[in-house]
TORVO-831821 format. One record per residue (C-alpha): x, y, z; residue number from 0. Coordinates in steps of 0.001 Angstrom, whole numbers, padded with zeros to 6 digits, m for minus. Example, Ala and Ser with C-alpha at 12.3 -4.5 7.8 and 13.67 -1.06 7.14 Angstrom:
<recs>
REC        xx        yy        zz     k
REC    012300   m004500    007800     0
REC    013670   m001060    007140     1
</recs>
This chain:
<recs>
REC        xx        yy        zz     k
REC    132543    110740    086230     0
REC    133175    109369    089285     1
REC    132386    105575    090469     2
REC    129848    105981    093630     3
REC    130565    104246    096634     4
REC    127828    101512    097557     5
REC    125807    103677    100727     6
REC    127019    101299    103953     7
REC    124447    101167    106800     8
REC    126590    100141    108997     9
REC    126786    103754    110892    10
REC    123131    104101    110801    11
REC    121861    100653    112653    12
REC    119790    101507    115854    13
REC    121402    100259    118742    14
REC    118296    098244    120036    15
REC    118441    096837    115959    16
REC    117931    092961    116286    17
REC    121598    090912    114955    18
REC    120709    090685    111207    19
REC    118613    086931    110071    20
REC    119254    085657    106547    21
REC    116531    085830    104685    22
REC    114685    083615    102175    23
REC    112722    080013    103121    24
REC    114013    077646    106307    25
REC    114978    074470    104945    26
REC    112067    072429    105525    27
REC    111327    068136    105642    28
REC    108393    066307    103819    29
REC    108952    064981    107316    30
REC    108202    067960    108851    31
REC    108154    067921    113012    32
REC    110121    070947    113526    33
REC    107030    073600    112813    34
REC    103619    073678    114526    35
REC    101946    073055    111730    36
REC    098086    071983    111498    37
REC    096720    069186    109987    38
REC    096462    070991    106602    39
REC    093691    067957    105128    40
REC    091299    070024    107800    41
REC    091591    073527    107513    42
REC    087839    074339    106914    43
REC    088534    076619    103778    44
REC    085556    076395    102348    45
REC    083879    077344    104906    46
REC    085710    080063    105749    47
REC    085385    081516    102372    48
REC    080991    080707    103041    49
REC    082548    083557    106208    50
REC    083585    085684    104217    51
REC    081325    086374    101397    52
REC    078189    086624    104571    53
REC    080331    089081    106331    54
REC    080969    091166    102884    55
REC    077432    090961    101339    56
REC    076579    092612    105479    57
REC    078917    095414    106145    58
REC    082414    094903    102961    59
REC    081692    098246    102386    60
REC    082667    099399    106094    61
REC    086600    098533    104549    62
REC    086875    101744    103327    63
REC    087401    103055    107149    64
REC    090217    101637    109344    65
REC    088795    099641    111937    66
REC    088754    099903    115127    67
REC    091850    100293    117027    68
REC    091391    097237    119441    69
REC    089787    095488    116575    70
REC    086578    094400    115107    71
REC    083621    094875    117944    72
REC    081993    091515    117570    73
REC    084816    089653    117530    74
REC    086177    090987    120806    75
REC    083253    090358    122013    76
REC    083222    086876    120701    77
REC    086259    086821    122352    78
REC    084720    087699    125940    79
REC    082102    084769    125298    80
REC    084603    082285    124917    81
REC    086794    083252    127628    82
REC    084170    083438    129877    83
REC    082812    079769    128833    84
REC    086329    078133    128588    85
REC    088106    080052    130297    86
REC    087005    081141    133742    87
REC    087770    084554    132313    88
REC    084871    087569    133039    89
REC    086098    090290    131075    90
REC    084185    092784    128481    91
REC    084825    093717    124761    92
REC    086309    096757    126058    93
REC    088487    094942    127748    94
REC    090444    093042    124612    95
REC    092384    093734    121779    96
REC    092886    092049    118946    97
REC    096375    091480    117011    98
REC    098556    090169    114950    99
REC    098133    086203    116470   100
REC    099500    085794    120088   101
REC    103325    087502    119266   102
REC    102260    090548    118528   103
REC    100642    091092    122343   104
REC    103727    089320    123349   105
REC    106236    091989    121898   106
REC    103639    094376    123023   107
REC    103845    093724    126460   108
REC    107579    093486    126425   109
REC    108003    097133    124409   110
REC    105525    097987    128204   111
REC    107418    096743    130748   112
REC    110632    095484    129791   113
REC    113966    097223    129641   114
REC    117509    095873    129009   115
REC    118742    094116    132212   116
REC    115459    093947    133092   117
REC    115170    090168    134340   118
REC    112344    088183    132471   119
REC    111524    084347    133533   120
REC    110699    082119    131719   121
REC    110054    078446    131827   122
REC    113857    075987    130860   123
REC    113136    075813    127513   124
REC    110243    077633    125986   125
REC    108666    079166    122573   126
REC    111359    080451    120398   127
REC    109462    083549    119075   128
REC    109227    084617    122368   129
REC    113289    084227    123556   130
REC    113595    085964    120058   131
REC    111245    088788    121295   132
REC    112424    089201    124954   133
REC    116414    089088    123322   134
REC    114920    092384    121127   135
REC    114288    093694    124304   136
REC    117458    093162    125996   137
REC    115900    091354    128868   138
REC    118012    088877    131156   139
REC    116301    085739    130537   140
REC    116353    083509    132994   141
REC    114848    079998    132765   142
REC    113344    077927    136113   143
REC    113073    074243    136080   144
REC    110410    072424    135320   145
REC    108928    068942    135600   146
REC    106054    067141    134283   147
REC    103548    069451    136171   148
REC    104897    072550    134907   149
REC    106969    074671    136262   150
REC    108423    073972    139826   151
REC    107403    076995    142592   152
REC    110376    076114    144844   153
REC    112653    077182    141890   154
REC    110273    079957    140741   155
REC    110530    081904    144306   156
REC    113681    081077    144588   157
REC    114628    082705    141134   158
REC    112723    085814    142572   159
REC    114710    085971    145738   160
REC    117962    085708    143724   161
REC    117654    088492    141575   162
REC    116185    090515    143654   163
REC    119248    089723    146219   164
REC    120963    091451    143135   165
REC    118824    094737    143106   166
REC    117123    093631    140036   167
REC    113617    093546    139805   168
REC    111115    090294    137958   169
REC    109541    092498    135661   170
REC    107536    089735    134529   171
REC    106933    085888    134322   172
REC    106405    083778    130696   173
REC    104390    080710    130490   174
REC    102608    078586    128362   175
REC    100918    076421    130887   176
REC    098291    073795    128794   177
REC    100124    071772    126410   178
REC    103223    073873    126933   179
REC    106077    074481    123230   180
REC    108415    072515    123470   181
REC    108119    070280    126303   182
REC    104343    069728    126153   183
REC    102902    069322    129886   184
REC    100574    070143    131083   185
REC    100448    072759    134713   186
REC    098042    071389    137440   187
REC    095719    073413    139170   188
REC    097861    073163    142003   189
REC    100911    074569    140664   190
REC    098675    077882    138788   191
REC    097331    078690    142190   192
REC    101333    078110    143678   193
REC    102467    080601    140913   194
REC    099987    083611    141587   195
REC    100358    083359    145305   196
REC    104054    083847    144702   197
REC    103288    086092    142536   198
REC    101337    088207    144291   199
REC    103617    088373    146938   200
REC    106845    089436    145338   201
REC    104630    091908    143271   202
REC    106263    090090    139690   203
REC    103211    090147    136782   204
REC    102339    087127    135036   205
REC    102042    086812    131312   206
REC    100035    083428    130275   207
REC    100375    082710    126825   208
REC    097151    080434    125963   209
REC    097184    079341    122055   210
REC    096848    075653    122531   211
REC    094419    075190    125414   212
REC    091395    074846    122746   213
REC    093964    071611    121551   214
REC    092894    068985    124239   215
REC    091887    065934    123804   216
REC    092857    063376    126218   217
REC    092667    064380    129911   218
REC    090478    066775    132586   219
REC    090696    070947    131243   220
REC    092401    073035    133721   221
REC    091548    076654    134259   222
REC    093217    079673    133208   223
REC    095957    081668    135368   224
REC    094210    084309    135059   225
REC    091117    083491    136747   226
REC    092852    082215    139669   227
REC    094214    085918    140408   228
REC    092149    088684    142055   229
REC    094556    091076    141858   230
REC    095072    092206    138185   231
REC    098814    091031    137061   232
REC    097812    088343    134833   233
REC    097696    089229    130977   234
REC    096482    086664    128670   235
REC    097123    086117    125069   236
REC    095969    083663    123213   237
REC    095618    082881    119214   238
REC    093279    082183    116549   239
REC    096286    080591    114591   240
REC    096012    076494    116037   241
REC    092368    075994    115756   242
REC    091935    077650    112909   243
REC    095216    078743    110333   244
REC    098603    080592    111894   245
REC    097823    081970    107774   246
REC    095102    084030    109409   247
REC    097781    086016    112082   248
REC    094968    087001    114826   249
REC    095005    086382    118428   250
REC    094099    088637    120959   251
REC    095090    090259    124933   252
REC    093579    091188    127721   253
REC    095111    092470    130541   254
REC    095079    094843    133366   255
REC    093254    098766    131570   256
REC    096641    100727    133224   257
REC    097923    097800    130454   258
REC    096171    097818    127971   259
REC    096261    101345    127856   260
REC    100123    101395    127323   261
REC    100271    098897    124733   262
REC    097169    100196    122139   263
REC    100097    102399    122103   264
REC    102863    100404    121515   265
REC    100473    098244    118442   266
REC    101363    099236    114574   267
REC    099398    099719    112090   268
REC    096439    100531    113796   269
REC    093409    098042    114079   270
REC    093597    093710    112959   271
REC    093140    093240    110405   272
REC    089579    093999    109258   273
REC    088642    091575    106363   274
REC    090431    088902    108329   275
REC    088384    089820    111560   276
REC    084939    089594    109675   277
REC    085677    085593    108336   278
REC    086610    084133    111959   279
REC    084052    086365    113238   280
REC    081500    084857    111175   281
REC    082799    081151    110680   282
REC    083846    081676    115139   283
REC    080666    081948    116304   284
REC    078805    079352    113664   285
REC    081124    076675    113134   286
REC    084391    077213    114952   287
REC    082673    073939    118274   288
REC    082676    072297    115701   289
REC    085423    072664    113928   290
REC    087460    072001    117048   291
REC    085704    068838    117633   292
REC    086355    067418    114398   293
REC    090671    068704    115019   294
REC    090464    066707    117625   295
REC    090380    063093    116574   296
REC    093011    063809    113633   297
REC    095060    065004    116489   298
REC    095292    062392    118587   299
REC    095732    059744    116153   300
REC    098981    062241    114516   301
REC    100088    062345    118561   302
REC    099542    057946    118970   303
REC    101456    057510    115662   304
REC    104444    059411    116863   305
REC    104504    057728    120332   306
REC    103885    054502    118412   307
REC    107002    054898    116222   308
REC    109172    056358    118869   309
REC    108785    053436    121101   310
REC    109993    051323    118173   311
REC    112736    053301    116969   312
REC    114062    054586    119608   313
REC    113420    052337    122836   314
REC    115615    052389    126572   315
REC    117556    054736    124490   316
REC    115699    057896    125053   317
REC    112601    059432    126602   318
REC    110260    061783    125517   319
REC    106536    063525    126485   320
REC    103317    062306    125686   321
REC    101125    065089    125640   322
REC    097512    065093    126376   323
REC    097203    067630    123623   324
REC    098283    070670    121797   325
REC    100858    069955    118602   326
REC    105104    068298    120610   327
REC    106910    066044    121644   328
REC    109567    066701    123764   329
REC    112443    064381    123153   330
REC    115977    063783    125536   331
REC    118950    062076    123895   332
REC    121478    060498    126023   333
REC    123726    063413    127796   334
REC    126474    062984    124830   335
REC    124010    063637    121922   336
REC    123804    066120    119424   337
REC    120750    066937    118317   338
REC    122584    070356    117049   339
REC    124628    069230    115429   340
REC    123040    065558    113257   341
REC    120083    068543    112520   342
REC    121369    069209    108914   343
REC    121929    065601    108008   344
REC    118703    064358    109618   345
REC    117164    066995    107124   346
REC    119511    065506    104442   347
REC    117557    062731    105201   348
REC    114290    064627    105092   349
REC    113547    064903    108044   350
REC    112980    068019    109843   351
REC    112804    068736    113697   352
REC    113983    072210    116125   353
REC    117144    071132    118278   354
REC    117086    072021    122014   355
REC    119068    075300    122374   356
REC    116805    076886    120829   357
REC    113978    076892    123148   358
REC    116857    077980    125737   359
REC    116949    081202    127436   360
REC    120697    080689    127518   361
REC    120952    079755    124212   362
REC    123360    077035    124527   363
REC    121832    074391    126859   364
REC    119651    071176    125548   365
REC    121812    070129    122989   366
REC    120642    066501    123765   367
REC    116434    067178    123139   368
REC    114870    068141    120053   369
REC    110815    068670    119776   370
REC    109226    067245    117176   371
REC    105773    068702    116228   372
REC    103053    066155    114751   373
REC    100146    068446    113327   374
REC    101808    068539    110153   375
REC    102513    065079    108984   376
REC    100198    062338    107796   377
REC    100061    059380    110611   378
REC    101715    057021    108182   379
REC    104352    059915    107295   380
REC    104990    060724    110627   381
REC    106115    057330    110658   382
REC    108385    056842    108390   383
REC    110392    060475    109278   384
REC    110581    059028    112953   385
REC    111845    055413    112433   386
REC    114485    057680    108972   387
REC    115024    059898    112757   388
REC    116175    057243    114270   389
REC    118080    055573    111642   390
REC    119981    059255    111108   391
REC    121108    058828    115080   392
REC    121936    055066    114805   393
REC    124231    056313    112013   394
REC    126001    059318    113543   395
REC    126475    056752    117272   396
REC    123916    058536    118669   397
REC    121459    055128    118741   398
REC    122855    051624    118596   399
REC    120579    050456    116317   400
</recs>
């Protein structure tokens, strides 16, 4: 019998399929500043288990029925109340869709709005997960210059006008206004108002990603962009990942009804995981606010430890952000420094970080920059890890030492 030739899918993949990626777990360092993990010691495991047990006793048999397409109604009711109280957003539970973290709603909006070649504007360095999603739909992603107060209004308007002059429509502006990932700044109220004004005048939607906003441990809160808009052009996504646990994979979106009617048809897998939603709802209604209050001083201590270690080890040879909340510092080295080439050498010293190009809309800018996450390691580990990173930089000529 002739030997069967191995089958190849190479001619069967759809044109829109993303490029192949390596499977398996990425290499991690003991001093893991690469990923935005929360503090593992503060995860409310016992309380979550208690909340889940309570929910299953009351409603466990309902798991035999597929969940509501928009997600567990009581949790949507809680989210509506939280948005009204904390973010100045007045929506009903029917105007909320639960999903897998904030990433799935961003994917849903991208699929609903973005055709190949459409212009999408983001911050000049922004969350790599969203960039990957936009690339999946072959968007023309353009970064808008920012400073420590957020996206520059003149640069935003110029970018919109430039796209229009090319005969292109700007499909949306994507922004992370609070404790921006990766840059760490918080957009001022004045900048938020300016963004809304510009986008209203040019008829450009805004996708506001507010998944870090609860992690404020310094300064005064700034209201949501959504609350400043009276036209319905702002779509809003957020998540329980950073305030409970990333592994819960539960977030939500609210937007104009015509948007929700489109994205609900895009959402795969039906309603959000009901098992998770039951636990999150019971926990959130009874204990979430206290939990956030417990976590904030822990994160503040870790941020302060990283800032102190940066000052001690990098001194005047670099600059970095000093965020009022969130999970990130944004490091900028000398212009000729190459933090991409240094990454594997840093991992050899057990230190992980993500270099700037991962967050660049063009995929290449920012080789002298890096995002450092302070949520996972202890303050003592943070000091040791930053010391090791500085040593690697010095050994490779990036720091004078």
